[in-house]
C-alpha positions, 0 to 999 in steps of 0.5 A, spaced: 331 243 303 332 235 301 334 233 294 333 227 293 336 224 286 341 220 282 347 219 281 347 221 272 341 222 272 337 229 270 337 231 278 343 234 276 340 240 274 337 241 280 342 240 283 348 245 279 342 250 280 342 249 289 350 251 289 348 257 284 343 260 289 348 258 295 341 254 298 341 251 304 340 243 302 342 236 303 343 230 299 339 224 298 342 218 294 336 214 292 338 207 290 335 206 283 338 199 281 335 196 288 329 199 285 328 203 292 324 208 287 319 203 287 319 202 295 313 205 299 318 209 303 320 213 297 313 213 293 310 216 300 315 223 298 315 222 290 309 217 288 312 217 280 317 214 282 322 217 280 327 223 281 329 229 282 324 231 288 325 236 293 323 237 300 321 244 302 319 246 308 311 247 304 312 239 302 315 236 296 316 238 289 317 234 283 319 235 276 325 238 274 321 245 270 318 246 277 324 246 281 328 250 277 324 254 276 322 254 283 330 255 286 330 262 281 324 265 285 326 263 291 334 266 291 332 273 287 338 276 289 341 271 285 338 272 278 338 265 277 331 268 272 328 273 268 323 274 275 321 281 272 319 280 265 313 276 264 315 274 257 322 272 258 322 268 264 315 264 259 322 264 254 325 259 259 321 256 261 319 254 254 325 252 253 326 247 259 320 244 257 322 241 250 328 240 254 324 235 259 318 234 254 322 232 248 330 231 248 329 227 256 324 223 252 328 221 246 334 220 250 329 214 255 327 211 248 334 208 249 334 204 256 326 204 258 323 202 252 318 198 256 314 205 258 312 205 252 312 198 247 311 191 251 315 187 244 322 187 245 322 188 237 320 194 239 326 197 244 330 195 240 327 200 234 326 205 240 334 204 242 337 205 234 333 212 234 335 214 239 342 218 235 338 221 230 331 224 234 337 227 240 340 229 234 335 233 231 334 237 238 340 239 239 340 241 232 334 246 233 338 248 240 343 250 237 340 254 231 334 256 234 333 256 241 341 257 245 341 265 245 349 265 247 352 265 250 347 262 255 341 259 254 336 266 254 343 271 252 347 274 257 344 272 263 345 266 266 339 262 268 337 255 271 335 253 263 344 253 263 344 248 269 338 244 266 342 244 258 349 242 261 345 236 263 342 233 258 348 235 253 352 230 258 348 225 255 350 226 247 356 221 248 352 216 251 347 217 246 352 216 240 351 224 238 358 228 238 357 235 241 362 238 236 356 238 231 354 243 234 358 249 236 354 254 240 352 247 245 360 245 245 362 251 247 355 252 252 358 245 256 366 247 255 364 254 260 358 250 264 363 245 266 368 251 269 363 254 273 364 252 282 357 249 281 358 245 277 364 242 279 362 242 285 355 237 284 359 233 281 364 232 286 
């Protein structure tokens, strides 16, 4: 497999999951600074012009929620998702979908306001709102969604890769992770995992 990624982006979640799975993969950096994601060569891989994209022997997959599930399902021996329990699997997907559709969008208002508005004043307003919306999302995660010690409880899953990735954004968004004890503990334990160290390196 081939993972198209950008350092510091949400593609880190998929890279950690690939490391956890012991998958045979290589990485390709997409240079957002030079606009590589908008050029025909990359758009032929991912017409959305975003990362991550994962090239497999059956074609290209995009979106972290899908990629994480795919990695878990194609490496069942690694036990990265509750594959034998449809309800638990859906709960994991619900968590990942929340990260994708709400938390990531909250964060993106800081630097990509142009996706939602045209007026410069709107960009500034959205940016000011980011600490509030990110804190509210992580407060909900800490209180209601993160079972502990891992997202799903005792079983480590690909949802942990995704939560860790977005938790890393909090400091830059003006939010102190220490406000969320369970999330902070999760972040510390994730940082100790060999998969995370390898992905970050």
